[in-house]
C-alpha positions in Angstrom: 13.0 26.3 -34.4 14.2 25.4 -37.9 14.6 29.1 -38.8 16.8 29.7 -35.7 18.9 26.7 -36.6 19.4 27.8 -40.2 20.3 31.4 -39.0 22.8 30.0 -36.5 24.3 27.7 -39.1 24.6 30.5 -41.7 26.2 32.9 -39.1 28.9 30.2 -38.5 29.3 28.8 -42.0 29.4 32.0 -44.1 32.1 33.7 -42.0 34.0 30.4 -41.7 34.2 30.0 -45.5 35.1 33.6 -45.9 38.0 33.3 -43.4 39.3 30.1 -45.1 39.1 31.7 -48.5 40.7 35.1 -47.6 42.9 34.1 -44.8 44.2 30.7 -46.1 43.5 30.1 -49.8 40.5 29.8 -52.1 41.0 26.0 -52.5 40.6 25.4 -48.8 37.6 27.7 -48.7 36.0 25.8 -51.6 36.5 22.5 -49.9 34.9 23.9 -46.7 31.9 25.1 -48.6 31.6 21.8 -50.4 31.7 19.9 -47.2 28.9 22.0 -45.6 26.8 21.4 -48.7 27.6 17.6 -48.6 26.7 17.3 -45.0 23.5 19.3 -45.0 22.0 18.6 -48.4 23.2 15.0 -49.0 24.4 13.1 -45.9 21.7 14.3 -43.5 18.6 13.7 -45.8 20.1 10.3 -46.8 20.0 9.1 -43.2 16.3 8.4 -43.6 16.4 7.2 -47.2 19.4 4.9 -47.8 22.3 3.1 -46.2 24.4 5.1 -48.7 24.4 7.8 -46.1 27.4 6.0 -44.4 29.6 6.3 -47.5 28.6 9.9 -48.0 29.3 10.6 -44.3 32.7 9.0 -44.6 33.5 11.5 -47.4 32.4 14.4 -45.2 34.7 13.1 -42.5 37.6 12.7 -44.9 37.6 16.2 -46.2 38.8 18.1 -43.1 42.4 16.6 -43.2 42.4 17.3 -46.9 41.7 20.9 -46.1 44.6 20.9 -43.6 46.9 19.7 -46.4 45.6 22.3 -48.9 45.9 25.0 -46.2 49.6 24.1 -45.7 50.6 23.5 -49.3 48.0 25.2 -51.5 47.6 22.1 -53.7 45.4 19.1 -53.8 48.0 16.4 -54.4 48.7 12.8 -53.5 49.4 13.7 -49.8 46.0 15.2 -49.4 44.3 12.2 -51.1 46.2 9.8 -48.9 45.2 11.6 -45.7 41.6 11.7 -46.9 41.8 8.0 -47.7 43.0 7.1 -44.3 40.2 9.1 -42.6 37.7 7.7 -45.1 38.5 4.0 -44.3 38.9 4.5 -40.6 35.4 5.8 -40.3 33.8 2.5 -41.3 35.1 0.3 -38.4 34.6 3.3 -36.1 31.0 4.1 -37.0 29.8 0.6 -38.0 31.0 -0.8 -34.6 29.3 2.2 -32.8 26.0 1.8 -34.8 25.9 -2.0 -34.0 25.1 -1.3 -30.3 22.5 1.4 -31.3 20.5 -0.7 -33.8 17.3 -0.5 -31.8 17.5 3.2 -31.4 18.2 3.8 -35.1 15.3 1.5 -36.0 12.9 3.3 -33.8 14.1 6.7 -35.1 13.5 5.6 -38.7 17.2 5.9 -39.8 18.5 3.6 -42.6 21.7 2.2 -41.2 23.6 -0.9 -42.3 23.5 -2.3 -38.8 19.7 -2.3 -39.0 18.9 -3.2 -42.6 22.1 -5.1 -43.7 23.8 -6.4 -40.6 26.2 -8.8 -42.4 27.2 -6.0 -44.8 27.8 -3.7 -41.8 30.4 -6.1 -40.4 31.9 -7.0 -43.7 32.5 -3.3 -44.7 34.1 -2.7 -41.3 36.5 -5.5 -41.7 37.3 -4.5 -45.3 38.3 -1.0 -44.3 40.4 -2.2 -41.4 42.4 -4.1 -44.0 42.4 -1.1 -46.3 44.3 0.9 -43.6 47.2 -1.6 -43.9 47.2 -0.9 -47.7 47.0 2.8 -47.3 49.9 2.8 -44.9 52.0 0.9 -47.3 51.2 3.3 -50.1 52.5 6.3 -48.1 56.3 5.7 -48.8 55.5 4.8 -52.4 54.0 8.3 -52.8 57.1 9.7 -51.2 55.1 11.1 -48.3 56.7 9.0 -45.5 59.7 6.8 -45.0 59.5 3.0 -45.2 59.5 2.9 -41.4 55.9 4.1 -41.3 54.2 1.0 -42.7 56.5 -1.1 -40.6 55.9 0.7 -37.3 52.1 1.1 -38.0 51.7 -2.5 -38.9 51.1 -3.8 -35.3 48.2 -1.3 -34.6 46.7 -1.9 -38.1 46.9 -5.6 -37.6 45.3 -5.3 -34.2 42.3 -3.2 -35.4 42.0 -5.7 -38.3 41.9 -8.6 -35.8 39.1 -6.8 -33.9 37.4 -6.1 -37.2 37.5 -9.9 -37.9 36.1 -10.7 -34.4 33.3 -8.2 -35.0 32.6 -9.8 -38.4 32.7 -13.4 -37.0 30.9 -12.9 -33.6 28.4 -10.2 -34.5 27.8 -9.3 -30.8 27.9 -6.2 -28.7 31.1 -7.2 -27.0 33.1 -7.4 -30.2 31.6 -4.2 -31.6 32.4 -2.3 -28.4 36.0 -3.5 -28.5 36.4 -2.4 -32.1 34.9 1.0 -31.4 37.1 1.7 -28.4 40.1 0.6 -30.4 39.3 3.0 -33.2 39.4 5.9 -30.7 43.1 5.5 -30.0 44.0 3.9 -33.3 43.6 7.0 -35.4 45.6 9.5 -33.3 48.4 6.9 -32.9 48.5 6.1 -36.6 48.7 9.8 -37.5 51.3 10.4 -34.9 53.5 7.6 -36.3 52.8 9.0 -39.8 53.9 12.5 -38.7 57.1 11.1 -37.1 58.0 9.2 -40.3 57.1 12.0 -42.8 59.4 13.0 -45.5 60.9 16.5 -45.1 59.9 19.0 -47.8 63.5 20.3 -47.7 64.7 16.7 -48.4 62.3 16.5 -51.4 63.5 19.9 -52.7 67.2 18.9 -52.3 66.5 15.6 -54.1 64.7 17.6 -56.9 67.6 20.0 -57.1 70.1 17.2 -57.3 68.2 15.5 -60.1 67.9 18.9 -61.9 71.6 19.5 -61.5 72.4 16.0 -62.8 70.2 16.7 -65.8 71.9 20.1 -66.4 75.3 18.5 -66.3 74.3 15.9 -68.8 73.0 18.6 -71.1 76.3 20.5 -70.7 78.2 17.4 -71.8 76.2 17.1 -74.9 76.5 20.7 -75.9 79.5 21.6 -78.1 
């Protein structure tokens, strides 16, 4: 029953938020609470109202890695936003390709999905965010989160998913959507694994910061009488 479902959700959600707030940090707990609100009060009702539900759902899926970053660092900085951006963009080729093969089911169920009401937009958005993954991977070293080897090593898998995204956009059939969907299943863990292996060490950043501070200090000493 709805009452049982609400009680079960509350018995999981409230202690979960409390554990994150008290055991990790308040910022991570606040993000968890916001994500539960976004999923239950925005994303779920929108499924029967507007295709905007897919964009809201992508935000819901992007917040958990942001929470992982805030749990480890205690701050909502560029690294958190980059991880969230990667998960946000990845979800469009993943879900749009999946929903393409379920159009009849979504239509019978009364769900407003791009694949049902705006099929061309569905394919175009999937391709657009495949290409966005290349851009986000290139931004990572510019933000001093990874080395420059990350965009280079990740380029083949990003180009491959973009190629399948283009095939899905062009062919608009179940075969191309299925290939894009199954590619998305291994693409994300592989991309994050490469990102992890190419990450900048926090110790390296601290040493760099100390070096710059030391150089500044020496310059100040020279100017002092």
